N, C-alpha and C positions, 0 to 999 in steps of 0.2 A: 159824233168821232172818245169816247173813254178816254182817261190816259187819268194816268195816276205814279205823278212823279214826287221825288225830293228836293226843293231846292235850297242850298245853304246863301242868304245874305254877304254880299263882298261889301268891305269901303271902298269910297270913291272922295275922293276930294274932301273937302272940311264937313262933316258932322253927314255925308251921305253915304248912303247903300243901296244898292243894288242888286235884282236876281236875273239871273240869264232864263230866258224860258228854251222849251226843251225843241228842236230841232223837229221833230214830227211834226208836232202842232205848227209852227212858221208853215213845215213844205207845205201841210193839208191844207190853210190856207193862204198858199205861197202869197206870202210875205216876206218884202224886200228890205233893204236897208234903207228908212224914210220911211219908212210906212209907220201909220197910226194909228194906236191900240190904244181904248180907254181903260180909264180903271177907277172900278166904281169902290168903293167903301162904306158899308152899310150892314157892320154887324162883320161880315161874308167880308172877304176879297174874292172880288170876279175879274181878269182882267177878259180884256173882248175885243175883235176888230174893229175899227173904227171904220163904218162902211164910207166907202166914197163917195161925191156929190154924182157923178153920172152912173152911180149902182144903184141911187133910189131912183134916180128917171125908168130904169127901167121894167 
């Protein structure tokens, strides 16, 4: 699912920042509040859906 969007950081709390994820990406991956994503930082920043334990077994 190729998708290119621009997002702006917004401040939360004392020294924290957040960014929203595109609704189309959330819908595509059927995510809901409480689901986990992994953030990989290694030169680039990658956000990916964390595979649930029961999905790994299938």
